[in-house]
Each structure stands twice: as C-alpha cells, then as structure tokens.
N, C-alpha and C positions, 0 to 999 in steps of 0.2 A: 540131331547127329551128336554125337560126340566131340570134344575138343581135342581130340586125339591127332599124332601125326598123319593125315593122308598122303604121303609124301609117294608111297607104293601103290596107290588106288589108280585105276587108268580115267581116262578122259569119260567113258563111257558111263562108270560108276558112279565118278563126280557129277553126271548129270541126274543118273537116279538118285542118287542118296542125296542130292538137294532138290529134285523135283523142278528143275530147270534146266536150260538149254549152258553149255557152256559160255556161250557169247552172252546171254545176260546176265549170267555169273560174273563176267571178266568187268562187263559194262556197270553193276552195281556197285561191286568190292574197291573200283578204281574212281568210283565217284567222288565230289571233292570235299564231300564231310567225313570220309576215311583219307583224304589225303594230310601230309605234315613237309613243313619245310624241313629237311636234316641239315638243320646246321649247330654248329658246332662252336662252345662259345668259347670264347679266346681267355675269357678268365680262370676257368679251370687249367690250361694250360698255362697262364702266366702265373698263376698263383698253384704251381705242379707240385703235390705233398711228396719230397724223397724223404727218404732214412738214410741216418749218418751212425753207422755203428761205432759205438766206445765200449771194448769188449761185448758183455751179451747183453745190451742195452740199446737199441733202434731206436734214435732219437728224431724226433722229426722237424724236415729243414727246406720250405715252401723253396722255390726256385721258380724263374718265369723260363721255360723248355725254348721260346724261341732264340731266348739270348744266350743260354746255358745249355747246352747239349750233352755234356759229359755226365752224364749218369748211365748206370744200367737198368735197362727198360726188361724185366725177367718174364721170359716166359714158360712156365710150369704147369702144370696138372694141378687141382685142389686134391683129387682122389687120389691116395699112393698106388704105385704100382709093387705089382708081385716082387720086385727085386727091391723095394724102399722096404727101412722100419718106419712105421707108422705114426711114433710116437711124438709128443711135441712138447713146449713148455721151457725149452733152454734157454729161450732168446726173450727177452720182454720189451714192450713197444709202448711208445711213447701216448697216451692217451689222445684224444681230437682235441679235450680242453688244455690240455698239456700240464692238468693237476697230478698225475702219477701215473708211473710205466704199469703194465698188466702183462700179463703171460702170451705168447704169442700162439693165433692153431696153427700156424703152417709148419709143417713137419720139420725135424730139427734139420733132418738129412738136407735139405732143401736151402735152407738156410746157413748151412757149415758149407757146400758147395759153392754158392754166390758168392758167398763172402771170401771164400780162399780164389775163384776167380777175380775179384774184387781186391785182393791186398796183393795179390801179382802184378794185375794191368794196371794199378794205381790209379784204381776211379772210384772215389770219397760214397756215393751217392747211389742210392739204390732207390726204383720203383717197381711195387709188387701189388697188384690190385688187392691183394686181401686187406692190407694196411693203407692205401693210398687212395682208393675208393671208399666212401662211406658206405659200409654194410648195417651199422644201429638201425633198420628201415623197419618201418609197419607191417612192407609184404603187399602194398597195394600198391599194382605198376600206375597208376595213374594218378598217386595222391597226390594233390597241391598243398596239402597242411602244413608236411613237415619241413622243415628245412634239410631234416640229412637227406628225406625222399629228394627232393629235389635238387639236391648235390649229386646225388647215386646216377642220377637220371645222366646228369650233366655229363658227369664224368664215363659212362657206358657210351654215351653218344659221341664223347671226343676220346675215347681210347687207344683208336687206332692211331690216334697222332702222335701219341704217348710214344709208340713205337716205331714211326716213321720218321719222329723229329728226331731221337736219340741215336748218340753215335754207338752205343753198342748196346742193340737189342741183343740178349742172349737165351737160348734157349734150354734147359736140364731134360734129357735124355737119360730114362732109369735104367734101362736094360745095357749092363757092361760087359766089355769085350774082354776075353777070359785069357784064352786062348796065343800065344806066338803066330801060330800060325794066321789066326783071324787079323791080328794086327799086319802080318805083313803084307797081308790080302787085301784089306780095305786100306793100306796106302797105294799098291797099285792101281787100284780102281780109282781112286781120287786120284793120281796122279794122272790117270787116262792111258797107262802103260799098255791094259789090255786091250785095250781099242784105237782102231786106227782111220782115221778120216780120208777113204777115197771117193768115189762119186755117192757109193753107200757104207753105213757104217759097217765094218766090219773089224777081223780080229787082226792082232799085229802075230808077227811071226812065230812070236814065241808063248801064245796063248792057245792053248788046247783048249776044245768045247767040255770035257772035262771039269777046266782050272777054272773057264766063264761060268760053267752051272754052278760051282761052289761060289763062287763071286755071287753069283744069282741071290744063293742060299742065305747067306753074308745079309745080303741087303733087304731080303726079307724080316729074317730076324730081325734088324735095327726098324724098319719101319712099321713093323707088329709093336711097337713101344705105345703104350699108350696116348702121348702125345701127340703121334701122329691121328688118331683116331677124334680128337678133338675138333669142334668146328671155331670154337674161341682162339685156340692155338692157331688155326689153320689162319683166321684173319690176322692173327700178330704174326705169324711167319711172311703173308703174303705182303704187307705194311711193312713191317722190317726192312726186307728187300736186301738187298747185298751186304748190306751191315747183320744182318744175323746171324750171329755165333751156334751152330750145335755143341756141348759139353757130353761128351759120352764118359765115363766111367772106364779104370779099366783098373785091372788087379795089381797090385803093387808090384809083382815080382816084374814087371814089362816094364818098369820107369826107366831104365837103361835103354832097350832095346826102342822104346819110343821117339829117345832123343835122337833116333839114326835118321829119323824123319820130320823133317822142318815144317812140313805141310801139321803137324801132329800139335804145333806150340813146346812150352815147356811148363807147363801148369803143372804141379804135380797131383797123380791119380786121374787126370784126366786128359781125352783127345778135345781136342779145340777144333773145331773144322767150321769152314764159314758153310751156312745151308745152301747158299747159289750152287759151289762146286760140289757140292754132294749129289744135288736135287741134277747137276750136268751130269757128272759122270757116273751117275745110277743109271739116268736117260738114256746114255750112251751106250751103257752095257746092254740092258734091255731089248733096246733097238736091234744092235749087232748080233744080239741071239735070234731075235725076233727075225732078222733077215738072213738068217747063217747058211739057209737051205738045207738045214737037216730035220729028221723029226723029234720032235722034242716031247718028252714025257708028258700027259697030261698035269702034273702036279708044275710041272715048270712054264707051264702055260699061263695058269692060274696065278702064280709066282710075279710070273712078266707084268700084269695083268694090276696085282695087287702094289708091287713096287710104285709104276707109273701113278695108278691111283693116289699112293700117298706122296708121292715126292717127285712125282715126273714134270720135266721143264717145260711149260707151254711154246717156245718157240722151237722147240726139237719134235713136240709130238705132235700140234697144231698145223693143218696148212697157211700157208702165208695170207691166203685172201679170204680164212675164216676169221670169227668172232670168237673171243675167250669167254663171253658169259655164259651160254651153254656150258661149258666145260667146268667153269668157276661155281655154277649153280649145282650142277651135280657132283661136284667134289664137295662142296660146303654141304649137301644134303648127304653126302655117305657117312657124313662124323657125327660124332653124337651130341648132344644139345640137351641138358635139364630141361629147360623151357623150349620148345618147338620152336616159337612164335619169334625167340631169338634171332632168327635166322632171316626174317627181314633186315631187322638193323647190319647184321655181319654180311650181308648182299648187299647194300645200300652204301657202308664200307669198304668193301672190297673192289665194288665194281662205280664206287663213284658218283653214285644217284641223291642228286638234290630234292628229291620227290621221296617220300617215304611214305610207306602207308601205317596206318594207327593199328597195330598188332592187338590191342586191348579191344579197344572198340569191334576191330571184325571179328576176337574171338567171341565177345560176346553176343555180336547177331550171329554167332553158330556157322560163319563162310568158311572156306575151305582155306587152309593155309599155302596148299602147292597152288589152287588159283592165284591168291593172294601174291606170292612169287612171282608169277607172270603176269598179275595185273600190271605188277612193281615195274618190273622189266619194261613193257609197252610203253608206260605213263614216262619212263625218262628215257624215251626214243629209240631202243631198240626195233631193229625193223625185220616186220616177218618176209617171207618170200610168198607174196600171193600171186605170183606170175600165172598166166596160163596154162603152164609147162607143167605145172605142181599138184596131182590128184592122187595123189598116196593116201588111202586111209589112215585115219590118228586116231577114232577110236578107243584103241585098243591102248595107246600110248599112254603112259606118264605124262603128266606135266612137263618133266625136265627131260624127258624124251620129246616130249611134241619142240621146244624152244631147241633143242639140240638140231630135228630132222628138219624144222621153220623156219629156224632164223636165218634172213638172207646170208648168205656163204659166199659168196662173188667178190669183194672188196678188191680194190686193187692200187697201192700204194705207190706213191713215187720209187720209179724207179734207184734214186739213192737213197730213200729211206732204211738207213738199219735199223729200225725199230717199226717191224710192220706190223705188228700187232697192236703196238701203240697207238698208231694210225688209225687201225680196223675200229681201236675203243671210241676214237674220237667221231665213227659216221654213227651218229646219231640225231635223229626227230628233233626238231623242237616244239615245244607250247603247243603237245598232245592233249588231246582228250578222246575215251574212248565211248563210242557207240555202236549204236545196234547196226547201223551198217558199216562200219569201219571202224579206223584210226584216222582221226582229223589232225592235223597239224598246217601249220603253214611255213612259207618257203615259194621260191619263182618258178613257175613254170617259163620254158622255153619251148618256141616251135624251131627245128631246124630245118636248114633251108639249105643255100650253096655247099657245094664241098670244093672243098680246094685243093687240088693233089700235089701235094710238095713237091714231089717225085719230078714234075716240071719244071720247078726252080733252078735256075740256073746256077750251077755250080760254085761263080766265084762268088766270095761275098765281099758286101761293101766295106770300102776302108773307112775306118770311124776312131776318133781318138781310144783313148785306154781310160777313161775315168774312174772313180773310185765305184765302189758299189758289192754289192752280193753278188752281182750275175759274173761270169767269168764274160771274158771279149768274144770269145767264139759266141757264146749263144745271143750274146747283147747284138751281134750280126746278123744270128739268123733269125732273130725276132725284129730285126728291123727290116729281114727281107721280105715277110709276111708282112709289114706295115705296108711296102712299097705294092705287095701284090694286092690289100685290102683296098687302098688308093683307086688303082688300076679298076677294080670292081664295083666302087660306087660307094665302097661300104668307110667313107671318108670319117664317121664318126667312130667307128670302134678303131680305125688305125691311129685315130687321134688319143683315143682312150689309151691303148697300147703305147704310144710314143710318148707318152706322158707319162706312163709308168715307169718305162726306162729312164726316162729323164730323172724322175723322182728316185729312181733306183742309182742312177748314176753320181746324186750328189750327197745319197747316204756312207756314211762309215762303215764300212764292211765288218771290221773288230769289235764295233760297239751291239748288244740286244739288239732283237725288233722293240720296237716301238711297241707294236700291239699284232694279237693275232690275224687279221685283216692283215696287216704288213707279212707277216710270216707266211701268211696262207697264200698270196698271191705271186710270193718271192717262187716259193715251193710248184705252184701249179705255171711259173713264167720258164722255168728249169725245166719242169716236164715238158712244155709245149716245144721249147728248143730242142731236147731230145727226138722229139717225134718228126722234128723237121729235117732234122739229122740222118735219121731213118727212112726219111723221103715217106711217110705214114700221110692219111687222108687228114683230111681237117671238116670241121663239120662247122658252119653259125649259127647262132641263135638266136633269135629276137624273143623280146616278153611275151608271151602269149595271155591275153584277159579273158574273163568269162562271157566277153561275146560274140567269142569265134573268132575274134581278128586280131593281126599281130597289131600291137601297140606299145607303145610307142613304134612309127616304120625306122625301118633299118635294123643292122643287126648291132648285139652290144655282148655277146658270148662267142669265143670259138672253143671246140670241144673236140679232141684227139679220139676218130674213128679207129673203130675196129676193121675197116679193109676191107668191108663187106662188099658186095655189090651195090653199086650206085656210081652215079656219073654227075660230073657238073650239073647235064643238064636236066636230069629225071632225079632228083634223089627221093629215096623212097623218105615216106610221111611220119617225121619222130619226133617226140617231146623228150626235155629232160627238164625233170626236177631236181632245183638246188636250195639248201640250205645253210648257211654259215651263221653261226654267232658264237661271241666270244662267252668262256666261262663266265658266270656271275662271281663275283670276288668275296661276294659278302658284304660286310661290314669292318667299320671299327670294334664292331664286339662278338662280332662269330665268322664263321667258314660256311659258305655254303655248299661244300662238298660237291663243287661242278668241276669239269672239263669243258673246253673246247670243242664245238659241237663243229661239223661238217658233213653235207651230204651232197651227190654227184651221182644222180639216178636215171637212165633211159629209163623212158617209160611208155608204156601204150594209154592212152587216155581211150577209157571205154565208152562205145558207142552206145543208144542214142544219145549226143550231148548236145543241147538247143542253145548253149548258152546263157541257162540261169540255172542257178546251184549251185554247188562246186562239184569241180571237176573231181572224177572218179579216175584214180590212177592203178594202173598192175606194172610192178619191178618188171625189170628185163635185163638190165646190164647196167652195172657202174662204168662213168664215162668220165674222164679227167680233163679238166680247160681252164680257162680262163672267164670269169664271167663277171659283166663290171654290173652292178642293181643299184648303184647310186641316185637316190631318188627316184625308185620305183618301189611303192611299197608291198610288201609281204603280200600274198595272199592264201585264203583257205585251200586246202586240197584234202582230200578222200582218199586213203587206203583202203580195200574194201577189205574184209576178211579174209584169207584163205577158203577157197571152196569147201573145203573136206571141211574146216574147223565148223563149217555153217551147218554141217550135216550132222554134228552131235548135239 
C-alpha cells in the first residue's frame, strides 16, 4: 500500500489493504518501538528567535518567551490566497549566523499587514515560523547529522507553546470585507445582536430569517478563507486561545464607518477581532438558524455545517458529557497538510498527549496513518465504550467516525465546574498498553457494598466552628453528618479519613493555590459529595478489591455518589468502580512533557468468569463521582477488552 493519506478509508478496507485485523494493527502500531516521548525542549523557548523591524530590515532578537511574552506570534498560510499579491522580496531578514541580510520569501503583503498592526499596537517583536524556525535542512525527517535539522525538529515540536505563551497571537485572513452592508452585518453578528439566549438560541425581535441567512452567507464567505482550511493554523488558533486575534482587511472607503464600531478596533485598513468572539457568535447564529423551525434550503444547511466545521465553538456544539478528542481529530483531519503524517504531531499538541508515535518509522513500516492516530489516542488514555450494550457495527466507519461513535461519552463533571469539557479532557487512563485482549491500564478497583440513603439524615446540621478552608461552612457540616453516620455503621476507618480531610482543609488558606493535583481533586469531590447529601441522594461505600476475589484490606475506604436506582441498604446490587488519579508529568528543567492531570472514576462490570488469577477484565457502565482514599494501596493492572464490534473487523 502507498503512503498516501487513508483518512477516508473504512475500517473494513484498512483491514483488507493491510491483510490484518484492526486490533492486530493497533497493537503493532502502538508497540513501544514506535512510541516517542512528546517532549518540548525549553531551550527553544528560552532562546526564541524573534525579529525586530528596522525599516525594511528584520533583525534577529532572541528572547526568553517564558519571561518576555510581548511578541506577536503570527499565524498565516504559506501559500497565497486568490485575494493576495504573491510577490515577496521587499523585506530583508538577517541570516541565522548574523553575517548578512537576505530577501525574505514571505509575501510582502503578509509582512506589510503584520508590521502595520505591530506599529499601531506598539509591539516590537515578531515571531514567524518561516524565519524563526530553521528551514535550511536536508529534508530527511529523522536526520541526526545536521544541527539545523535537530533545531527544526525541536522547533516544530514546541511551536504550539510559542502561540500559547504569546500575549499577541495574530492571524491574517486574506478575504477582505468590501461593502458597507457586510461591515454592518458582521458588527451585528459579533455583538450578538441577532441572537438571544432563551431556553434555546433564537432570534431577536429585529432579526428576520432573511437577515439571519444573509449573516450565514457572510460567515461562510469569511470561513472559506484558506486560513481556516489548514491543519497547522488550526493548531495555532487552538493554542492561541482567548488571546488569538483575527485581522480581516477592508476597503479603504470603509474606514470611517468601521470606527463607529469599537469591536473592530482602529487599525487602518484592518478589522481586528477576537477569534473566540468570532467563533462564539458564528456558532450562536448557526445554531439559532438550525433551531428556527423553518425549512432551510439545502445550500443553507451546508453553509451551517461548513461554518461550524471551520469555526464552531466546542462548548456550544458538544454535549457537556462528551469528550473533545473525536471532534478535534475530525476537525484536524478535514484540514489540509502538505505532509499528512504531521497530523500526529498536531493532534498530540492540541490534545496534550505525552506519548507520541514516530510517524517516520510508521510510514517506513507501511502502517496506516488513520489507525496510527487512533492508536495514539488510546495510548494516551482515551476511553472506549466497551459496554455490553454497544453492539453497533463499525466495519463501514472511517477511523475518525469510529472514535466519534465509540469513545466513552457520558462523563460527569462536578456541578460547580464551569469548564466541563476541560474536566472531561482529563478523564484519561494511565500507563496504557495495547494488547490483543484489550487496553491494559493501572488503577484501583473497588467493590461497592453498603448503600447510605442520605434522605434519612436528620435535617438539623451539627454545630461547628467556622475554620478557614475551601469548603463552605454548610458543606463542612454536611460531610460531618456523613462522618457520624459512617461511625454508626462501623466504618470508622473511612470516617476517620474524611474527618482528617475536613481538619486539613480547615487549616488551609482558601486564598492560596492548591498545593497539588490531589489536593484540588479531593476538594472538588468533597464539595460534590456535600451537594449530594444536600440533594438527599444515595451513596455507595467501596472497598479495595484484590485479584483473589476478596475485599482487602477490610473496611470501606471510598464513598461514591449513586445514581439513585434500585437498591437498598440491606441488599445492594454487586457492582465495581475503577478509579485512577495521576498528576501531570511536569517534565524537567530542560523540557515540558506535554501532559495533563488525569482522573477516572468509572462504574464497571467485572467480566465473568473471574477466578482470582490473571488480570480483571472490565466493561464500562457509567461515570461515578466520589471520594476515594487509596494511599498505601498499590495500583493494580486491569484490562478493558476491545469493543465487541471492533473484534469483528
């Protein structure tokens, strides 16, 4: 098979083309010989090559971007748009060895625009990949001979940090606004004047369907710009986050009219708007049209899909219980790349994966790129839905479609979490290995036992002092009632652990940052447990389960918030919970490990037969929040078998 991109191939075809079952290919692709640590060397960031403009000359100025963030990180496309003059050479850039100036190959119009922005914004330093990452290389991806090749590799690996750290990430869109009506309509869209937030998004009284459709057409024209179609610029926008600014050119005669709208800024010839604002308001308009209850023409339905694919805001388009990863994979896949295997690096950066696969080695092995993406997602802890109820056929699906349909999507963030998708992003397994039997990982397996019905708690809260701490006084009292109940039931060890947590929290300074991931996670779970007691919900106690089939050590050391289904204190249904909590790997003094904090709390079914030997095989059921105290209990290996539908391909 050729090394061409196979993102559009079905799982069935991938199995046939490579002459092996999908699971077998995933195991081979994910083997340790193909893995790399996705480290980002701080030396590139601490000696970040920026450019200082002196007339038409661009002089090199290295900075420590961890300390100095006042630089523009430019996002643009190397290939010119049909709206741009393709000529270059007006500017000269200092060579890497500093002994001469050479004509810049970057388009004149690109440098004209960004330097004009910088003069207006009073920013001196520019970072642009064409000149600030080594480009004079031998072209061999895995070259270890040339210093410039290693520098380029380190730069590409850490490039997302350049946009994340910059106080001024800026993107250049080429398609200009040309008419007064376009300018006025875009202003109304960005100000949110066309859409109102009721139970569902709807139109304001002054907004007609005709006007909304015109707004949609304008958004589609803007997002047809080539900048929205490239995978590298997706990464730059994603990592630039709330600071990313979009520059859209406009005709000169619109200058005075533009100044009537503060949202566009005052830079001559440019509309200056926040990327997040644009995505948010574009998404609101698209969803309002979708929910309008009128039959839209097929072209408008396509425009809605196209705008959401290019600029959709995940927090508005994704369910709060779902994972972002499948959408990120689909969105990156839909964008162009001159080197398709770069998709692995881009996804690792956007999803913050510490384990990256060696694309060059896999390409030489004639492996599937799309299956390599899937294997990388799984190696970094993404959870598949292998439940007993999931039997949908998958052979006809593309790999990205399989991930979208089969990744676990019933996460449950704490009630007070305002960034639920970010919480879900951290719901990942640790120490993953792909095997023919399934996904091997480590954590703690709990046998659920006693049901505590908090509706039977007395309404009167105990009287306690008002110590410092992050928990509110009322939540502290509710948890203290749980401590009393646990002692009454003979679960003194768990009662003592929660009581100690309350004491430790009472002695901490609520105004200071958390001392660790464990500190933060325990507090959030304690607050959620207190809310469950307030709602008079049922709780389930859990004890560490060991491979011999017996609870060990004796006594409960975890409490989970039940789903209030059938079950009573005398005869609870036999269930298990798998938990795993692991702080991010911070890397070292020389590199960032590209990791995030991880936490898993899944109710699971223990596959039968299980005779106390080997590794427990688990099928996912649902997410369960709770407090678990696993100190002193070693993590054990468990296996999540592959979804049954995948085993048939």
